[in-house]
C-alpha positions in Angstrom: 10.0 -37.2 -12.5 6.8 -37.4 -13.0 4.3 -38.7 -10.7 1.1 -41.1 -11.8 -2.0 -39.4 -11.0 -4.2 -41.4 -8.1 -7.7 -42.1 -10.4 -10.8 -44.7 -10.1 -8.9 -46.8 -13.3 -6.1 -48.8 -12.9 -4.8 -51.6 -14.8 -5.3 -55.4 -13.8 -3.9 -58.2 -15.0 -5.8 -62.2 -15.3 -4.5 -64.5 -13.7 -5.8 -68.7 -14.6 -7.1 -70.4 -12.4 -4.9 -73.7 -13.0 -1.8 -73.2 -14.8 -1.1 -69.6 -12.2 0.3 -67.7 -15.5 -0.9 -64.1 -16.2 -2.7 -64.5 -19.4 -4.7 -61.5 -20.4 -4.5 -57.8 -19.0 -7.4 -54.7 -18.8 -8.5 -51.6 -16.9 -11.2 -51.6 -13.9 -12.0 -49.0 -11.9 -12.9 -49.1 -8.9 -15.9 -46.3 -8.6 -18.7 -48.8 -10.8 -16.5 -52.1 -9.3 -16.1 -52.7 -5.8 -14.7 -56.6 -5.2 -12.5 -58.9 -6.7 -12.8 -58.8 -10.9 -13.3 -63.3 -12.2 -14.0 -63.7 -15.9 -14.0 -66.9 -18.4 -11.4 -66.3 -20.9 -9.4 -68.7 -23.4 -6.4 -70.3 -21.9 -3.7 -70.2 -24.7 -1.5 -72.6 -22.2 -4.0 -75.2 -21.1 -6.2 -74.7 -24.4 -9.7 -74.4 -23.5 -12.2 -72.0 -21.9 -10.8 -72.1 -17.5 -11.6 -69.2 -14.9 -9.4 -66.4 -14.8 -8.9 -64.0 -11.2 -8.0 -60.3 -10.4 -3.9 -59.9 -10.1 -1.8 -56.9 -9.7 0.0 -55.8 -12.8 3.3 -55.0 -12.4 
């Protein structure tokens, strides 16, 4: 099996703070952004813009 490199960039999921569903995935550079990422994104289940917080991606 091939081993994965442990680099500065990692894949994260963005979870809606209201419906608790993981709607988006994105990349984050751990060297530039040290804290948890929080963005206002559109939630298709609530049909409005809500706060999405960083969680682990599967």
